[in-house]
N, C-alpha and C positions, 0 to 999 in steps of 0.2 A: 416514361413510365416504363418500368419493367415489374414482372411478377415472379417470385420464389416460386410458387406453382399456381395451380387454378386456383386452391383456397388460401394460398396467404396473403401476408397483406401486401399492397403494392409499397417500392422502394423508386426513389430518384435514383437513377444510376448514378449520373452528373453530382451529386452528393457525395453518392460512398467512393467514386473518381479523386473525388477533391480529398477526403479524408483519407484514404489510402496514400493519396500523395503526402498529405502533410506527416502520418506518421515515417513515411517511408525517408520523409526529411529527419526526421526525429531523430532515426534512429542513423541513417547514412550520412547525409548533410553535412556540408553543403553540398551538391550536386549541380552538374550540368542540367540542360536541359533533354539530351540527347542520354544522358545518365538516368532518368527520371522516365523519359518515354521507354527506354528500352527496360528498366526495373518492375515499370507496369504495366510492359506489354499493350502500350496503346501508340496511336502515330504523333510522329513531332509534332502537327498541328495541333490536336487534342491536347497534349500536354501543355504547350504553349498556351493556347487560350484559356487552362486552367491557370497555369501559373501567373499569368497576364492578371487575371483575375483574382489571385490569394496576396501578388502584391499590392495592388490597388487596393484590396482591404487591410492591406497594413499587417495581417497575419503570417506573410512570408516578407524577405527581404532579397535584394540580388545584389549581388557585389563582385566585379571582376570574372560576371558572365555564369556565377553559380547561384544558387536560391539555398537558404535555409529557411528554417521559423524565424519569427521574430520573437522579441520580449513582451509583445503584446499577452503572448499564451501566458507570461509570468504575472503580468499583471492579473491577468484573468485568475487563475489558480489562486494568488495570492488574495483577491479580493473573497473568493467564494470561499476558502480557508480562514480568512480574518472574521469572518461573519457568521462563522459556526459558534454557536453558543458554547460546544463541547470544547473546542480550541480555546475561547476566551477563558472559559473556566479551568481549564488544565495547563495553559503556558505555562504561568508562574510557578505553577505546582511540579511541573516539570523538570522547567531550570532549577529548583529548590532541590529536588531528588537528585540530581546529577551534582550540584556542591556539597551534597552532603557525603555520598558515596562515592564521587570519584569516577564513575563511569560513565559511558553514554544513558541518556535516558530519553526515551522515545513514546511518543503518542501516535496512536493508529485509530483506523473506523473499517467499515463494510461499506464495500461499495460494489455493486453489480456481482456479489461473491468472492470479490479479494479484499484482502488485508491490502487499505491505503496507507502509507507512512504521510502524516501530516506535519509533525515536527518531531526535530530531533535536539536535544540539547548537547554540547560536546565540549572537551576541552582537549589539551595538546595529548596528552596520555591517553586519550580515548583509540578504543580499536574496534572496528564494525566492518560491514560490507561494503561499507560507501554509498550505500545506494540512495542517489538522489529520492527529494521530497516528492511525494506524490506517486514515486512507483508502486505499482499494483503486484503482490504478492499471492500464491496459493494459501490459502488459511492454514492448513493440514503443515507448513513448512516454517512457521516463525511461530514465535512464543506468544504475542499475541494473538494474532491469528487463532491459535489452538482455546485460547483462553475465550477469546468471544464463541467460538465454535460450540466448547463446551456449556455454554451457556444460553444456546439460541436454541428454539423449539424443535421440537426433533424432527418434526416436517419440513421446517426451513433450513437446517443441518444437512440433511438425509439430499434436498433437491440442489443445495451447493456442490457437494461432494459427488453429485450425480454427473454436475453441468459440468464440473471443471475436473472432477478426475483425481487421485491423488500420484501425482507427478513426480519424480525423486530432482532434488536439487543438489544433493549430495549421498554418499552411503548413508548416510544415518539418517536421512527421511525417510519417517514411517509412511510405507507406499502400501499395508494392509488394512483395510475395512477395519476388520474385528480386531488389530491391535491397536487403532488410532482410538476406534470406540472407548477402548479399557483405559489408553492415556484422558482420554476426556472424562472417564470416570473419576479417575484420581483427582484430578483438575479440580474439578466439583466438590470432591473432598477435601482438600485440603485448601482450596482457594485462588492458588496460584499454579501456572502452567513453567514447564520448565525446558527450554530448547538446547541440546546441548549438541551443534554443529549438524543440525536437521538441515539449514537453509545456507549457512555460510560457515565450510570447515573451520576449526578452533574458535571459535567466536560460542559463547554461552549467552541464553536471556530468559529472565524471569519475568512475567506478566499477572498484572490482574486487570479484570475484565471491567468496565465504568457502566454502570447500569442506571436505569431513566428511575421516576419514581412509581413505574410502572409496571418494572423488573424486567423491560426490553435491552436489547444490547445495543450502547451508544459509539462505544468503543474500546480502547485498551490502552494501558500504559507499559514501559517494562523499562529494564536496565537492562544492559547488553554490554559483554566484556570478553576478553580472552580467557578461555577455559582455566587456564592457570590462574585465575585471580576469583573464578566464580565458582567455588567448593559447595558441595551440597550442606556443609555447613555452616558459610558463611550467607547462605541462599536462607535459609531456616530461621537464621540466628539475627541476621542484619540487615538483607534484601528486601525479604517477604514482609516483614513489620513495616517497614517503611514504605514499600509498597499498599499496603494495607492502608497506614494512616493519609496517604496520598490521597488514594481513589475515596475514603472517607470526605476529604476535603472536597475533593472534585465534584462530588453526588451532591454534596451540601450547598456547593455553590449552584448548578444546576437546577435546583427547585425553583432558582429566583426566574429563570427562563421559563 
């Protein structure tokens, strides 16, 4: 075992190394043993032991001398998502939102200070950032993230912003604290958030939060598409009313859980 400092909690170095390896294979795999050892700055023998153990567990597979994450991660993530009351209550409504308005409809939640994309419903004409399900984003860069931030208790909101900061994804990202606070106040007043190219250039989204019966933030739904099809007038007259309608339905469904 190793300590981060004299007063910090104990950590298992070997566990951290295994997850560092999984993260490397997720982003850079498939990779050879030497690739992994070099990337993580560890002896070949140590890397081999970790990889062999991960292969035995089924979470890493080896083919033609290269290692990559296995589809067991898909099963694990899929089971976790499918068992969430938020997903069960929202999936059909998100699909219906997409069918009615023809743009991508999204479902997101909060985890560890990030916005996590749980589900998206799209068609052949859909245009977005092609982010994979389960991806984690800085909350201030997305419409769903901002809609959730706006309705969090102040202490929790400030804790997230302090831990995660305000990095920019595009030139349009709000990276000033006072400007973001003003935007969140506007979101609370009108009930929905707007993101115009703040996360992915050329893409606009509008979102509303999903709240529990105790008024805590559970997630958010959004509609996203190219800026050319997402005018302020369309958002106010067509998209926002549909988002509010779906929000009400989802929140009513959640009261059953």
